[in-house]
N, C-alpha and C positions, 0 to 999 in steps of 0.2 A: 254451884251450878253456873253462875255468871262467869266464874273464873274458867270453867271448862269451855264455855262458848268462846271466850276471848282467846284461849290457847288454841282452840280448834281453828279459829279464824286466822290466827298468826301462822299456823302450820300450812293452811291452804294457800296463803299469800306467798309463803316461801316456796312451796311446790310450783306455783305458777311462775314465779321469778326464775327458778332453776330451769323450767321448760323453755322459757323465752331465751335465756342465756345459751342453752344448748342449741336452739335453732339458729341463733345469731352466729355461734361458733362454727356451725356446719356451713353456713353461707360464706363466711370468710375463708373457709378452707377450699372453696371452689374457685379455681383461677379464672381471671377475667378472660373474655374472648379477645384474641389478638389477631392481627392480620400480618402474615408473613409476606414481605415484598420480595419477589424473585427477580434477580438480575436477568435481563434479556441476554440471549446468547450473543457472542461477539458479532455474528453475522447480521444481527438485527438490532443493535444497540442504538437507541435514540430516545430523546425525551418524549417525542410524540408516540412512539410505539409502546412506551411503557406506561401510558396513561391509565390502562386498565388495572394497574397494580394498586391504585388508590381506591380502597373500599371502605364502607362504613364499619366501625369497630363492633357493631352489633351483629354482623354477619359472620357465619362460620367460614373458616378457610377451607378451600377445596383441597381434598387429600391428594389430588393430582398435581398441585402446584408445588414445584421444587423449592426448597429453602435455599436462600442465597448464601454463598460462602464469601461473597464480596459485596457488602452493602453499597447501594448507589448513594452517593453523597447528595444530600438535599440542599446544601448550600449553593447559591448561584456562583458562577465563576467570578473571580475578582476582576474588576475593570483593568484593562491594559494601561500601562503608564503612557503618558504623553511623550512622544519622541519626535519632535519636529525636525524635519530634514532641512538642514541649512547649507550643506556642502556635500562633498563626496562621502557616501556612507562607509566606503571601505577605509577611509582615513579618520572617521569621526569616533572618538573614544566611547561615546555613549552606546555605540553598537558593538563594541568588542565584548566578548563573553567573559564574565568573571567566573570563579570556581563555582559559585552558587548557580549561575546561569547554565554552566555545563551540566550540572545535576538535573536541570530541567530540560535538557535536550531531548525532544520526543523521539529522536531516532537512535538513542543509545541502546534500545532494545530491538529485537527482531520484530518484523511484521507478524502479528499473530494470526491473521486471517486470510493470507494469500493462498493457502492450500498446502498440502503435504509434500508436494514435489513429485518428481518422477521424470524419467527420460527414456526415449527409444534408443536402443543400442544398435548401431550400424557399424560394420567394419570400417576402419579408417583407410578406405581405399582412395586412390588419387581421383581427382575430379576429371580425369580423362579416361577413355575406354581402355580396358586392359589390353596390353600389346598382343596377347594371344587371340583377341577377338577380331583383329584386322586380318584380312586374307593375305597370305604370303604372295609375293610377286615373282614370277619367273624371270630369270636372267635372259636378256636378249642381246646377242652379239657381244657378250662379255660385260655389258653394262647393266646396271640395275635399273629396272623400269621405274618411272616416277611413282612415289607412294600414292596409293589410292585411299580415299576416305574409308574409315571403318563403318560398321553398320550403324544405322541411326537409332537402334534400340538393342538392348541385350539379347543375345541369342538363347541364353539360359532362361527358360520360362519361370524359374524360381529365383532369379537373380536378386540379391540384396546388396545394395551399395550405391555409391555415387556414379553418375554417368554424365558425360558432356558430349554434346554434338551440335554442330552448326552454331557454336557460340552460346549455347544454352545449357544450363546445368539442371539435372534432375536427381532425385533420390528414389531408389526402388526398395521396396520391402516385399519379399516373397513374390517377385515378379510384377508388382503393382506400383505405379508411380504414386508418390505421396502428393497430396494436395492439402491446402489450408495451412493452419499454424501447427508447427511440429517442433518439439524439443528433441533434438538428436544429439546424443552424447553430451548432454547438458549445455547445448547451444541452441538458441531459438532461430527458426526460419519461417518464411512464408512462401508457399508454393501456390501459384495461381491455378485456375481451373484446368489448364493444360499440363500441370505438373512442373512448370518452369519455376526455378528459384527466382523470387522477385522481392528480395528484402536485403537490407544491409545489417551488419552486426554492430552492436554497441553495448555500452555499460553505463551504469550510473554510480557516482561516487560522491563521497563527502570527506570531511576531515578524518572520519573513522577508518578510512583506508590507508592513512598515513602518507608517507612520501611515495610518490608514484614515478616510475621510470616510463615516461610517455612514449619515448622512442621504441622501447620494448613492447609497449601496448600496441602501438601501430604495427609493428612487425608481426604481431600475433593475429592480424586480420581485423582489428577493431577500426570501424569507420566513423563512429560517432560516440560522443560522451555527453551524458546529462549530468551536470555538475551542480551540487547544492550551493546556492548562493547564501542561504541563511535559514533561520527558523525563528518561530515565536515560542517563548518559554511555556512549558505545559501548565504551569501554575501562575506565575507572575504575569505572563502575557508580554514580556519584554521581547522586542525584536533584536536579534544579534546576528552578526555576520559569521559565515563559516570561515574559519581562520586560514584555510587552504584554498578558498575559492579563487582568488585572483591568480595565485600560483598555478593552480590546476588549469584554469582557462588558458593562460598564456602558454604554458608548456604543451598542453594538448593541441592547441591550434598550431603551434610551431612544428609539431610532429605531423601535421596534415590531417588532424582529426577534427571533424565538425563538432562544434560545441553548442549545446543548449543548456539551460539552467532550470533548476526547480527550487521552490521555496516550500519548506515544510510548515504548513499552516496550523495554527491553533486559533484561528479567528472565530469569533462568536457572533459577528454581525457584519453587515455590508461595509461599514466604515473601517473595520479592522481588515477586511479582505482587500479593500481599496488601498489601505496603508501598506499592506504587504506587497502589493503590486508596484506601488510607487517606490518602495525600497529596492525591489529587484531591478526595476528599470534604471534607477539611479546607479546601482552597483555595476550594471553591465555597460553603462555609457563609456564609450571609448575603448572597450575591450572587443576582441574578435569573437563575439557571440553571434552566430548566424542561424542557430537553431531556435526552437521554441522557448518561451518563458512559461513555466509550468507551475501550477499550484498543486501541491501534494496534500491530500486530505485523507486521513485514515484513523482507525482506532489506535490508541496509544496504550501500551501495556503499563500496568502500575501494580503496586503491592500494598494493599490496605493493611495487611498484617504487620508491615514494617512502619506503619504510620504515614504512608504516602497519601497525599491529597489526590483525588481523582483528577486526571488531566482535564483542563477546561474544555478542550475540543470534544471530549467524550460526552460532556453534559449538555451539549448544544442541541437544540431541536433540529429536526430535519429541514424545516423551513428556514430557520436562521442560518444554518450551515450552507444551504443552497444560496441564500442571499450573499453570503461571504464569497463563495466560489464564483458566482456570477459577477459580482463587483470586481473581483480580481481579474477575471478574463476580459470584462468590458474595458477596464483600465488599460490592460496590455494591448488589446486590439485597437483602442483609440490612439495609442502611441505608434501604431503602424507595425507592431511586432506580432509574430505568430504566437498563439497561446494554446494551451492544452491543459487537461485535468488528469491527475494521477489518482487512482484508487484501486482497491481490490474489487473483484466482481461483486462480492457480498455487500461491500460498502456502497458501491454504486447503486445497487438494487434496493437496499434497505435504509440507507442513511443520506441519500441525496434525492432530490426531485428531478429525475432525469429528463422529464418532459420540458423543464425550463432550461436545459443545458444542451439541447440538440445541435446548436450552431457551433459548438466547440469540439475540437478533436479530443479523443480519449487515449490515455496511456493506461493499459490494463495490467494489473498485477494478478497473475494466476499461475501458480507453480504446479505444473502438470505436464504430462507427455504431449498433450495437445489441448486446444481450447476452441470451443465454438460459443458464440454469444449472440443474442438477438439484437445487439447494438453494434454499430460500426466502431472500430477502434484502429488507431494508426500504429501504435507501438505496443509490443507485448513484452512484459517482464516475466520471463519464463522460469527463473530460478534465482535464489539468493546464494547459491553455492557454486557459482561459476569460478573457473580458474583462468587467469589471463597472465601472460608474461608481464613482468614489471610491477605486479601488485602482489603484496604479501597477503596470504589468506584468501578468504572467499570474497567474491564480488558479485553484485547483481548483473545478470546478463539480459540483454534486450534484443529484439528483432524489430526493425522499422520497415513496414510494408511500403514498397515503392512501385508496385504495379499489380 
């Protein structure tokens, strides 16, 4: 009898143990709750705007939150190396790019967020009224009467094309004068409220355009050029000179083209923005640069699938990025030079604190047929697929508002 009781007790303990083991096994089979961090779209990428991504691991992930295909790096950007300026930066070996530096050139890829592009097509008519529009003059006494001025506006109510009268140039589309910023045949223009053309044509270039025939560029109507002076490496943070900078400035100026310069920033704080400005000012000293000294701030494309490190400028907070841009502009302005900021419309609106930058002129990248923006801007980069004599391949085209 005692033996049966003992055996029964042992059986009961075994049953209880098996039940406990089964429950534990089921609990282990249930996956832990995880948080999927989604990458903000390019148009709103910033550390500040992504703060909502960090959630408690005990909360469920919203089914509407997209899963990221490009994880945002959690590592802070590496500090930039110390590069003390002791002489002319264009001659200093520490600023010459190595092959590794060239891989970190943030401009080696296309701008990803400036827009899809687009252009208004207008017949390539001359900028003077068609000959047939001027009234014919009768002969008097065998002599031709003095030519009379043509009409001040097209007589065809549906006229599309260019028109010049009284020294002013207009462009019509379906009988209407164009006004504002317009991309016509892949060239940017600004027309004032009366429809008068009030802009000059320009380009921006870097070493990536190769050898440029600046005389041919000038013959194609280009009046100004914004030339890259250098860049900060997208990972190391090292500042390097654009190896064709001085050549481009001297040759463009010799051809009669006004020159400004831009620095492609990857600054992550005010000190680095200030250093970029000091570098640019040093580089242009003694050169025929009469245009603005510009800071270029934008999203930099990268490929995490290939093992790339996310560019340091992408990981900077909106506040810190604005600190850097403001410090650059303040340094240039303090040196008595015109300064300006380059960015795409989305980058301006989502990744800079524009309220802190109202005193500085803007250069806007927006690739489209036309553009309106609720902020003033001086230069419009309308396309990255422009064609200009003297330059092989595509080039960025710009319009500079002058009235």
